[in-house]
MARLUMNU-746089 format. One record per residue (C-alpha): residue in three letters; x, y, z. Coordinates in steps of 0.25 Angstrom, whole numbers, padded with zeros to 4 digits, always signed. Each point is the difference from the previous one (the first is absolute). Layout:
N
ALAXYZ ...
END
This chain:
231
MET+0000+0000+0000 LYS+0005+0014-0004 ARG-0010+0008+0009 VAL-0009-0004+0011 LEU-0010+0006+0010 LEU+0002-0005+0014 LYS-0012+0002+0010 LEU+0004-0001+0014 SER-0011-0001+0011 GLY+0002+0011+0012 GLU-0003-0011+0010 ALA+0011-0009-0005 LEU+0010+0011+0001 ALA-0004+0002+0015 GLY+0004-0014+0003 ASP-0005-0007+0013 LYS-0003+0014+0005 LYS-0012+0001-0009 THR+0002+0015+0000 GLY+0010+0010-0004 PHE+0013-0005-0006 ASP+0009-0012+0002 GLU+0014+0005-0005 SER+0006-0014-0001 THR-0012-0004-0009 VAL+0001+0012-0009 THR+0015-0002-0001 ARG-0001-0014-0005 VAL-0010+0005-0011 ALA+0010+0011-0003 LYS+0012-0010-0002 GLN-0009-0009-0009 VAL-0004+0012-0009 LYS+0014+0004-0001 THR+0004-0013-0006 LEU-0011+0002-0010 VAL+0005+0014-0003 GLU+0015-0005-0002 GLU-0006-0010-0010 GLY-0006+0011-0008 VAL-0014-0002+0004 GLU-0008+0013+0001 VAL-0009+0000+0013 GLY-0012+0008+0004 ILE-0006-0001+0013 VAL-0014+0002+0006 ILE-0002-0001+0015 GLY-0013-0002+0008 GLY-0003+0008+0012 GLY-0006-0010+0009 ASN+0011+0001+0011 PHE-0005+0014+0003 TRP-0014+0001-0005 ARG-0012-0009-0004 GLY-0010+0010-0003 ARG-0011-0009-0005 SER-0001-0006+0014 SER-0004+0014+0005 GLU-0015+0002+0001 ASN+0001+0014+0006 ILE+0008+0007-0011 ASP-0004+0005-0014 ARG+0005-0010-0010 THR+0007+0010-0009 LYS+0007+0006+0012 ALA+0004-0014+0005 ASP+0006-0004-0014 GLN+0007+0013+0000 ILE+0007-0004+0014 GLY+0003-0013-0007 MET+0007+0007-0011 LEU+0009+0008+0009 ALA+0003-0013+0008 THR+0006-0006-0013 VAL+0008+0013-0003 MET+0006-0002+0014 ASN+0003-0015-0003 CYS+0007+0004-0013 ILE+0008+0011+0006 TYR+0005-0010+0011 VAL+0003-0012-0009 SER+0006+0009-0011 GLU+0010+0005+0011 ILE+0003-0014+0004 PHE+0003-0004-0014 ARG+0009+0012-0001 SER+0008-0005+0012 GLN+0002-0013-0008 GLY+0007+0008-0012 MET-0012+0002-0009 MET-0005+0013-0006 THR-0015+0002+0002 SER-0011+0010-0003 VAL-0014+0001+0006 LEU-0012+0004-0010 THR-0014+0004+0004 PRO-0012+0004-0008 PHE-0002+0013+0009 PRO+0010+0010+0005 CYS+0007-0003+0013 GLY+0009+0012+0001 GLU+0015-0003-0001 PHE-0003-0015+0005 THR-0003-0006-0013 LYS-0001+0003-0015 THR-0013+0000-0008 PHE-0002-0013-0008 SER+0001-0001-0015 LYS+0003-0011-0009 ASP+0011+0008-0006 ARG+0006+0003+0013 ALA+0000-0014+0005 ASN+0006-0005-0013 LYS+0011+0010+0001 TYR+0003-0005+0014 PHE+0001-0014-0004 THR+0010+0003-0011 HIS+0009+0005+0012 HIS-0002-0013+0007 MET-0008+0006+0011 VAL-0011-0008+0008 VAL-0013+0008-0002 PHE-0010+0000+0011 PHE-0014+0003-0004 ALA-0007+0006+0013 GLY-0014+0006+0003 GLY-0008-0010-0008 THR-0007+0005-0012 GLY-0002+0013+0007 HIS-0015-0002+0001 PRO-0009-0006+0011 TYR-0007-0014-0003 PHE+0012-0006-0007 SER+0009-0009+0008 THR+0015-0002-0001 ASP-0003-0012-0007 THR-0007+0008-0011 ALA+0012+0010+0000 THR+0010-0012-0001 VAL-0007-0005-0013 LEU-0002+0014-0005 ARG+0015+0004+0001 ALA+0004-0014-0005 ILE-0008+0003-0013 GLU+0005+0014-0001 ILE+0015-0003+0001 GLU-0002-0013-0009 ALA+0005-0010+0011 ASP+0003-0014-0004 CYS-0007-0005+0012 ILE-0006+0004+0014 LEU+0007-0007+0012 LEU-0009-0001+0012 ALA+0007-0002+0012 LYS-0010-0004+0011 ALA+0000-0006+0014 VAL-0007-0012-0006 ASP+0008-0009-0010 GLY-0009+0000-0012 VAL-0014-0001-0004 TYR-0010-0009+0007 ASP-0014-0004-0003 SER-0004+0004+0014 ASP+0007+0007+0011 PRO+0011-0009+0006 LYS-0002+0007+0013 ASP-0014-0005+0001 ASN+0001-0013-0008 PRO+0012-0009+0003 ASN-0004-0008-0012 ALA+0000+0012-0010 LYS+0006-0003-0013 LYS+0012+0008-0006 TYR+0000+0003-0015 SER+0014-0002-0007 GLU-0007+0008-0012 VAL-0013+0006-0002 SER-0006+0009-0011 ILE-0005+0014+0003 ASP-0013-0004-0005 GLU-0001-0011+0011 VAL+0004+0010+0010 ILE-0011+0009-0004 GLU-0010-0011-0001 LYS+0003-0006+0013 LYS+0003+0013+0008 LEU+0013-0006+0004 LYS+0004+0014+0006 VAL+0014+0000-0006 VAL-0002+0015-0002 ASP-0013+0008+0001 LEU-0010-0002-0012 THR+0003+0014-0006 ALA+0015-0004-0001 SER-0003-0014-0005 ILE-0009+0005-0011 LEU+0012+0010-0004 CYS+0009-0012-0001 MET-0009-0007-0008 GLU-0003+0011-0010 ASN+0015+0004-0001 LYS+0006-0014+0000 MET+0008+0003+0012 PRO+0005-0013+0007 MET+0003-0001+0015 THR+0009-0009+0009 VAL-0005-0002+0014 PHE+0010-0005+0011 GLY+0003+0001+0014 LEU+0009+0012+0004 ASN+0007-0008+0012 GLU+0005-0011-0009 GLU+0015+0000-0002 ASN+0004+0008-0013 SER-0015+0000-0004 ILE+0000+0013-0008 VAL+0013-0004-0008 ASN-0006-0013-0003 ALA-0013+0006-0004 ALA+0007+0009-0010 HIS+0008-0012-0005 GLU-0014-0007-0002 ILE+0004-0011+0010 ILE-0014+0000+0006 THR-0003-0007+0014 GLY-0013+0008+0001 THR-0010+0002-0011 LYS+0001+0005-0014 VAL-0013+0008-0005 THR-0001-0001-0015 VAL-0007+0009-0010 
END
């Protein structure tokens, strides 16, 4: 793969604390991404905000405002992770779909492509910039815009199952599944909006466990221990 879009969950980056950041976890991610960058792979990254804010679980806050708080949580995550990446010797940039003063640059495809030519890791923070769209949707949207070869979904769960393995010990894990089947069976790889975007734009995904050794590098090399979502 020449260019990938890596989606990281905020909760996964929090480690056992479940909130905030776990620096050792983020450093392990950084070292794997550095391996890919040194191999010539261009890496874009989207990070969820769940280690700070789960807006949809709040019944007392207007949905638009709750989603805006979530967007800012992803900006904090990207700035932090970007700095850990820099400490490992990589060049990075954080792009957002709305102005954040001097903290970030405004997203455009041309700007992202320019940074990729300079071997920078590009973080896409702030979601789509609009409420009612998740970071899943932002991930697929950015992957399509930058013409990524594949979306790498690094999750706490090690693949796609036919039911929640936390609730069902007999849940079946898929080694490969089509995006049509994901939509039909509501397998919740990503949300429905994101799934339909993948289907319409033929954007494949690989789902794997973040905590597995060298999982990001393996996924980029198409050594898949999780689930391949085909289009």
